[in-house]
C-alpha positions as CSV (number, residue, x, y, z in Angstrom):
1,V,-48.1,12.6,17.2
2,K,-45.0,14.8,16.7
3,L,-42.9,12.1,18.3
4,L,-44.4,9.3,16.2
5,M,-44.2,11.0,12.7
6,P,-40.4,10.7,12.4
7,M,-40.8,6.9,13.1
8,I,-42.8,6.3,9.9
9,P,-39.7,6.0,7.6
10,D,-38.0,3.7,10.1
11,V,-41.0,1.4,10.4
12,E,-41.4,1.3,6.7
13,E,-37.7,0.5,6.2
14,A,-37.5,-2.1,8.9
15,L,-40.7,-4.1,8.2
16,P,-42.1,-5.4,5.0
17,Q,-45.4,-3.9,3.8
18,E,-47.3,-7.1,4.8
19,H,-45.8,-7.3,8.3
20,P,-48.6,-7.3,10.9
21,E,-46.8,-4.8,13.2
22,R,-46.3,-2.4,10.3
23,I,-49.9,-2.6,9.3
24,V,-51.1,-2.0,12.9
25,F,-48.7,1.0,13.1
26,H,-50.2,2.6,10.0
27,A,-53.7,1.8,11.3
28,N,-53.1,3.5,14.6
29,M,-51.3,6.5,13.1
30,G,-54.1,7.0,10.6
31,K,-56.8,6.8,13.1
32,L,-54.9,9.2,15.5
33,L,-54.4,11.7,12.7
34,I,-58.0,11.5,11.7
35,A,-59.0,12.2,15.3
36,R,-56.7,15.2,15.2
37,K,-58.3,16.3,11.9
38,D,-54.9,16.1,10.2
39,Y,-56.4,14.5,7.2
40,D,-53.6,15.1,4.7
41,Q,-51.2,13.3,7.0
42,A,-53.7,10.6,7.8
43,E,-54.4,9.7,4.2
44,P,-51.0,7.9,3.4
45,Q,-51.2,6.1,6.7
46,V,-54.7,4.8,6.2
47,M,-53.9,3.9,2.6
48,A,-50.8,1.9,3.8
49,Y,-53.1,0.2,6.3
50,Y,-55.5,-0.8,3.6
51,E,-52.8,-2.0,1.2
52,G,-51.0,-4.0,3.8
53,S,-54.3,-5.6,4.9
54,C,-55.0,-6.6,1.4
55,L,-51.6,-8.2,1.1
56,L,-52.3,-10.2,4.3
57,N,-55.8,-11.0,2.9
58,D,-57.3,-10.5,6.3
59,P,-61.0,-9.8,5.8
60,H,-61.6,-8.2,9.2
61,Q,-58.6,-5.9,8.7
62,I,-59.6,-5.0,5.2
63,K,-63.1,-4.1,6.4
64,D,-61.7,-1.9,9.2
65,A,-59.3,-0.3,6.8
66,L,-62.1,0.5,4.3
67,Q,-64.2,1.9,7.1
68,T,-61.3,4.1,8.1
69,L,-60.8,5.3,4.5
70,V,-64.5,6.1,4.1
71,K,-64.5,7.9,7.5
72,L,-61.4,9.9,6.5
73,Y,-62.8,11.1,3.2
74,N,-66.2,11.9,4.7
75,R,-64.7,14.0,7.5
76,W,-62.3,15.6,5.0
77,D,-65.3,16.5,2.8
78,K,-64.0,14.4,-0.1
79,K,-67.3,12.6,-0.7
80,E,-66.2,11.4,-4.2
81,K,-63.2,9.6,-2.7
82,A,-65.4,8.1,0.0
83,D,-67.8,6.9,-2.8
84,E,-64.9,5.1,-4.5
85,Y,-64.3,2.9,-1.4
86,R,-67.9,2.6,-0.2
87,P,-68.7,-0.3,-2.7
88,L,-65.6,-2.2,-1.6
89,L,-66.7,-1.7,2.1
90,V,-70.2,-3.0,1.3
91,S,-68.7,-6.0,-0.5
92,S,-66.3,-6.7,2.4
93,M,-69.3,-6.7,4.8
94,Q,-71.3,-9.1,2.7
95,G,-68.4,-11.5,2.6
96,Q,-68.6,-12.2,6.3
């Protein structure tokens, strides 16, 4: 993780927000940081994953990003934040 963190600004500068590789980078970084319980570092990565997925309008990625956000906030003991995204997650699952 220490080797990847300095790459974040480079990726964000090199690729537009809706670029699939940038979105996957944020997804993987966020999930890795959640697994390491580094929730404050994970939050901006997962949020960038969600926002980029919305720009691409990819229903499967949006659903995964929302699941990741809810997981992050549940593990971080921020239930109110998880509750903000849970209805969007349910809605994304019904749209399949």
